[in-house]
C-alpha positions in Angstrom: 61.3 -18.1 141.8 57.6 -18.7 142.2 58.3 -22.2 143.4 60.6 -20.9 146.1 58.0 -18.4 147.3 55.4 -21.2 147.6 57.9 -23.2 149.7 58.7 -20.3 151.9 55.0 -19.6 152.4 54.6 -23.2 153.4 57.4 -22.8 155.9 56.0 -19.6 157.3 52.5 -21.2 157.7 54.0 -24.2 159.5 55.9 -22.0 161.8 52.9 -19.8 162.5 50.8 -22.9 163.4 53.5 -24.4 165.6 54.8 -21.3 167.4 53.9 -20.2 170.9 50.2 -19.8 171.6 49.3 -16.2 172.1 49.0 -16.2 175.9 49.8 -12.5 176.0 46.7 -11.7 174.1 44.6 -13.3 176.9 46.5 -11.3 179.4 45.7 -8.1 177.6 42.1 -9.0 177.4 41.9 -9.5 181.1 43.6 -6.2 181.7 41.1 -4.4 179.5 38.2 -6.1 181.3 39.5 -4.8 184.6 39.8 -1.3 183.2 36.3 -1.4 181.9 34.9 -2.7 185.2 36.8 0.1 187.0 35.2 2.8 184.8 31.7 1.3 185.0 31.8 1.1 188.8 33.2 4.6 189.3 30.9 7.6 190.0 30.0 9.4 186.8 30.8 12.8 188.5 34.3 11.7 189.2 35.0 9.9 185.9 33.7 11.8 182.8 33.8 10.1 179.5 34.9 13.2 177.6 37.9 12.8 175.3 40.1 15.0 173.2 39.5 14.9 169.4 41.2 11.9 167.9 42.5 14.0 165.0 45.0 15.8 167.4 43.9 19.2 166.1 45.7 21.3 168.7 44.1 24.5 167.6 40.6 23.1 168.2 41.7 21.6 171.5 43.2 24.9 172.7 40.0 26.8 171.7 37.6 24.3 173.3 36.2 25.2 176.7 36.3 22.2 179.0 33.7 21.7 181.7 35.4 22.8 184.9 33.0 20.8 187.1 34.7 17.6 186.0 38.3 16.6 185.1 39.4 16.6 181.5 42.7 15.8 179.8 44.6 16.3 176.6 47.9 15.2 175.1 50.5 17.3 173.3 53.5 15.9 171.6 56.6 18.0 172.2 60.3 17.7 173.2 62.6 18.7 176.0 66.3 19.1 176.5 68.1 16.6 178.6 71.7 15.8 179.3 72.0 13.4 176.4 70.2 15.7 174.0 66.6 16.5 172.9 64.0 13.8 173.6 60.4 13.5 172.3 57.8 13.6 175.1 54.0 13.4 175.5 52.9 16.3 177.7 49.8 15.2 179.7 47.6 18.2 180.6 44.6 18.4 183.0 41.9 20.9 183.4 38.8 20.8 185.7 37.9 19.8 189.2 39.2 17.1 191.6 36.9 16.2 194.5 38.7 15.1 197.7 37.2 14.0 201.0 38.5 17.2 202.6 41.1 20.0 202.5 44.8 19.2 202.3 44.1 15.6 201.1 47.2 13.8 199.9 46.8 12.7 196.2 48.8 10.7 193.6 48.7 10.6 189.8 48.5 7.4 187.8 48.7 7.3 184.0 48.4 4.1 181.8 48.1 3.9 178.0 46.2 1.5 175.8 46.6 1.0 172.1 43.0 1.0 170.7 43.9 1.1 167.0 42.0 -2.2 166.4 39.1 -1.2 168.6 38.5 -1.4 172.4 37.7 -5.1 172.2 41.2 -5.7 170.8 43.0 -3.1 172.9 46.6 -3.7 173.8 48.5 -2.1 176.7 51.6 0.0 176.0 54.5 -1.7 177.7 57.5 -0.3 179.6 61.0 -1.0 178.5 61.2 -4.0 180.9 58.1 -5.6 179.2 55.8 -4.8 182.1 52.6 -2.7 181.6 53.6 1.0 181.3 52.4 3.0 184.3 53.5 6.5 185.3 53.1 7.3 189.0 53.7 10.7 190.6 53.1 12.3 193.9 50.8 15.3 193.6 51.2 16.4 197.2 48.3 17.8 199.2 45.3 19.2 197.4 44.7 22.7 199.0 40.9 22.3 199.1 38.2 19.7 199.1 37.2 20.9 195.7 40.4 21.8 193.8 39.8 23.3 190.3 42.4 23.7 187.6 41.0 26.5 185.6 43.7 26.4 182.9 45.3 23.5 181.1 48.1 22.3 183.5 50.9 19.9 182.5 51.1 17.1 185.1 53.5 14.7 183.4 56.0 14.6 180.5 56.3 11.0 179.3 59.4 10.2 177.1 58.3 8.3 174.0 61.5 6.1 174.2 60.5 4.7 177.6 57.6 2.6 176.4 56.8 0.1 173.7 53.7 0.1 171.5 52.3 -3.1 170.0 52.9 -2.1 166.4 54.9 0.3 164.2 53.1 3.1 162.2 49.9 5.1 162.9 48.5 4.1 166.3 45.4 5.3 168.2 46.4 5.7 171.9 44.1 6.0 174.8 45.5 7.7 177.9 43.9 6.8 181.2 44.5 9.3 184.0 43.5 8.7 187.6 43.9 10.9 190.7 44.0 8.6 193.7 44.0 9.1 197.4 47.4 8.4 198.9 45.6 7.1 202.1 43.4 4.3 200.6 44.0 4.3 196.8 40.4 5.4 196.2 39.9 7.3 193.0 39.2 11.0 193.5 38.9 11.9 189.8 39.7 10.4 186.4 39.8 11.2 182.7 40.8 9.6 179.5 41.6 11.0 176.0 42.8 9.7 172.7 45.8 10.7 170.6 47.0 9.6 167.2 50.7 8.8 167.1 52.9 7.7 164.3 55.2 5.2 165.9 58.6 5.1 164.1 59.9 1.9 165.8 58.9 -1.8 165.7 56.4 -2.6 168.3 56.6 -5.6 170.7 54.2 -7.6 168.5 56.2 -6.7 165.4 59.3 -8.0 167.2 57.6 -11.3 168.0 56.5 -11.7 164.4 59.9 -10.7 163.1 61.6 -13.4 165.3 59.2 -16.0 163.9 59.8 -14.9 160.3 63.6 -14.7 160.8 63.7 -18.3 161.9 61.9 -19.3 158.7 64.4 -17.3 156.7 67.3 -18.8 158.7 66.2 -22.3 157.7 66.1 -21.3 154.1 69.7 -20.0 154.3 70.9 -23.1 156.2 69.6 -25.3 153.4 71.3 -23.0 150.9 74.6 -23.6 152.7 74.0 -27.3 152.6 73.3 -27.2 148.9 76.2 -24.9 147.8 78.5 -27.9 147.2 75.6 -29.8 145.5 75.7 -32.6 148.1 73.2 -31.9 150.9 74.4 -34.7 153.2 72.0 -36.3 155.6 73.9 -35.1 158.6 73.4 -31.5 157.4 69.7 -32.0 156.8 69.2 -33.6 160.2 71.0 -30.7 161.9 68.8 -28.1 160.1 65.6 -30.0 161.0 66.6 -30.3 164.6 67.4 -26.6 164.8 64.0 -25.7 163.3 62.2 -27.9 165.8 64.3 -26.7 168.7 63.6 -23.1 167.8 59.8 -23.6 167.3 58.3 -24.8 170.6 56.5 -27.9 169.4 56.1 -29.1 173.0 53.1 -26.8 173.3 51.7 -27.5 169.8 49.6 -30.2 168.3 50.8 -33.3 166.4 49.3 -31.8 163.3 51.4 -28.7 163.6 54.6 -30.8 163.9 53.5 -32.8 160.8 53.0 -29.6 158.9 56.4 -28.4 159.8 58.0 -31.7 158.7 56.1 -31.5 155.4 57.3 -27.9 154.7 60.9 -28.8 155.5 60.9 -31.9 153.2 59.5 -29.8 150.4 62.3 -27.2 150.8 64.8 -30.1 150.7 63.3 -31.5 147.5 63.4 -28.0 146.0 67.2 -27.8 146.5 67.9 -31.4 145.5 66.3 -30.7 142.2 69.0 -28.2 141.6 66.9 -25.1 142.2 68.5 -21.9 143.6 67.4 -18.5 144.7 68.9 -15.1 145.5 70.1 -15.4 149.1 71.0 -11.7 148.9 67.3 -10.7 149.1 66.8 -13.0 152.0 69.7 -11.5 153.9 68.6 -7.9 153.2 65.1 -8.8 154.6 66.8 -10.3 157.7 68.8 -7.0 158.2 65.5 -5.1 158.2 63.7 -7.1 160.8 66.3 -8.3 163.4 69.3 -6.8 165.2 72.9 -7.9 164.7 72.8 -10.4 167.6 70.0 -12.3 165.9 71.8 -12.3 162.5 74.9 -13.7 164.2 72.8 -16.6 165.5 71.8 -17.3 161.9 75.4 -17.2 160.7 76.3 -19.6 163.5 73.6 -22.0 162.4 75.0 -21.8 158.8 78.6 -22.4 160.0 77.4 -25.5 161.9 75.7 -26.8 158.8 78.9 -26.3 156.8 81.0 -28.3 159.3 78.5 -31.1 159.8 80.1 -33.3 157.2 83.5 -33.1 158.8 85.2 -30.7 156.4 84.4 -27.2 154.9 85.1 -26.6 151.2 86.4 -23.3 149.8 83.1 -22.5 148.0 81.2 -23.0 151.3 83.5 -20.6 153.1 83.1 -18.0 150.3 79.4 -18.4 150.5 79.3 -18.0 154.3 81.5 -14.9 154.0 79.0 -13.5 151.5 76.1 -14.2 153.8 77.8 -12.4 156.7 78.6 -9.5 154.4 75.0 -9.3 153.1 73.7 -9.4 156.7 76.0 -6.6 157.6 78.1 -8.6 160.1 81.6 -7.1 160.2 84.6 -9.2 159.3 86.0 -9.3 162.8 82.8 -10.7 164.3 82.4 -13.2 161.4 86.0 -14.5 162.0 85.2 -14.9 165.8 82.1 -16.9 164.9 84.1 -19.1 162.4 86.9 -19.6 164.9 84.3 -20.7 167.5 82.5 -23.2 165.3 84.9 -24.5 162.6 88.4 -25.8 163.8 91.2 -25.0 161.4 91.8 -28.6 160.5 88.3 -28.7 158.9 89.2 -26.1 156.3 90.0 -27.8 153.1 91.8 -24.7 151.9 93.5 -22.4 154.5 92.1 -19.0 153.4 94.4 -16.5 155.2 92.1 -13.6 154.4 89.0 -15.3 155.9 90.8 -16.8 158.9 93.3 -14.0 159.9 91.7 -10.9 158.2 94.8 -10.0 156.3 94.4 -9.0 152.7 96.9 -8.3 149.8 95.8 -4.7 149.6 96.8 -3.9 153.2 100.0 -1.9 153.6 102.8 -3.5 155.6 102.2 -1.7 158.9 98.4 -2.6 159.0 99.1 -6.2 158.1 101.9 -6.5 160.7 99.6 -5.0 163.4 96.9 -7.4 162.4 99.1 -10.5 162.5 100.7 -9.4 165.8 97.3 -9.2 167.4 96.5 -12.7 166.2 99.9 -14.0 167.3 99.4 -12.7 170.9 95.9 -14.2 171.0 96.9 -17.7 169.8 100.3 -17.8 171.6 98.4 -17.5 174.9 96.4 -20.6 174.1 99.3 -22.9 173.3 99.5 -23.9 177.0 95.7 -24.3 177.4 94.7 -27.4 179.3 92.2 -28.4 176.6 94.2 -30.4 174.0 91.8 -29.3 171.2 92.5 -25.7 171.9 96.3 -26.4 172.1 96.1 -28.1 168.7 94.2 -25.3 167.1 96.6 -22.7 168.6 99.6 -24.6 167.1 98.0 -24.6 163.7 97.0 -21.0 163.9 100.6 -20.0 164.8 101.9 -21.9 161.7 99.4 -20.1 159.5 100.4 -16.7 161.0 104.1 -17.5 160.2 103.1 -18.3 156.6 101.1 -15.1 156.4 104.1 -13.1 157.7 106.3 -14.6 155.0 103.7 -13.8 152.3 102.4 -10.4 153.3 105.2 -8.8 155.4 108.7 -10.2 154.7 108.1 -10.3 151.0 106.9 -6.7 151.1 109.9 -5.7 153.3 112.2 -7.3 150.7 110.6 -5.3 147.9 111.0 -2.1 149.9 114.6 -2.8 150.7 115.3 -3.5 147.0 113.8 -0.1 146.2 116.1 1.7 148.6 119.3 0.3 147.0 121.0 2.8 144.6 120.5 2.1 140.9 123.4 0.5 139.1 125.0 2.6 136.4 124.5 1.5 132.8 127.0 3.9 131.4 129.9 2.2 129.4 133.5 3.0 130.3 135.5 3.9 127.2 138.5 1.7 126.4 141.8 3.3 125.3 143.1 2.4 122.0 146.4 0.4 121.9 145.5 -2.1 124.6 147.1 -2.4 128.0 150.7 -1.3 128.4 
């Protein structure tokens, strides 16, 4: 097992070196510099550097007396009732003074959020659901006076926590940046910022990127396991896996050294399997379930199916192993059969496994089995006249298999039921009269 871990670590390292350069990091850095310049160039009277306590102690915040001559902010985590149920929200509250050029000046509110868990030098913006930088904009209407003072904490926005993405899961330090802008020229009338500690329950966008990279490494490990299940590991299977690995790791933007590292890692995994070593694929599948959604898991199963068919035929043990992988990755039977039907033609099956191909099992009652086979019959009968000869051929073979399944799972069971309905034959002996027949 330790040898496997070393090989997987090598693969992970190779993938990490070869994967996309972190261009997004530079983007975040540029955004942070813009924000800093903005704060440094703004009048101190209009942009105080006060902030709420990072510990989120609401009692202390409520009892604190903000300076009403400037604008201050605080964050409260609460919830609200909506049509689809209760949602968690950040309530953004302001207190203090907004200085406008004159009375009845039209103002707008802009809120952005930075994740400063790793320090301001490594700050990351919070993203919206569409991967853009999160920004909340609201029309505040006309300020009644040139100097408008909010003497009490006033909620100006309720931000749903499910409408933005943080960089990482877990405890995060968030910096809320609030600006009151002039609707006429976008000039800043007042601004504030405050910090809030938030326990993020979901994977962040950086977690997702890391999980995708890691899942591709695990996918390669499972693909090699499929290749080795029949103890053959043909060259066509190996080449298919190598090509998939390189296609899914953008080597076009990496160095020659990175590509060499990837080749070395793949070759060492191949040697590991060819020496007869094995590992527990169940653990790999469970890890995949934890880090990527069903769609990503289906892509991994599709890779494994393509590996199984690369040699031209698929053995019974390979199909059993593929079915186990799908089950361990929590891909339902119907979806697995759709993927298998898409990738592996029926003629490639060395053994026609009715359960795997049609989804009919011996423990089904007659009605369920009949409904299942009728559904498959309608689907494949419609393809008999397809213009693609390969699809026609597959449809003809599937209809024959469906007929065999009917005979095995339905007609046989119907015969047993009919037999049970027949009255039992009497076993009582009729007495014979003495003296014979007259």
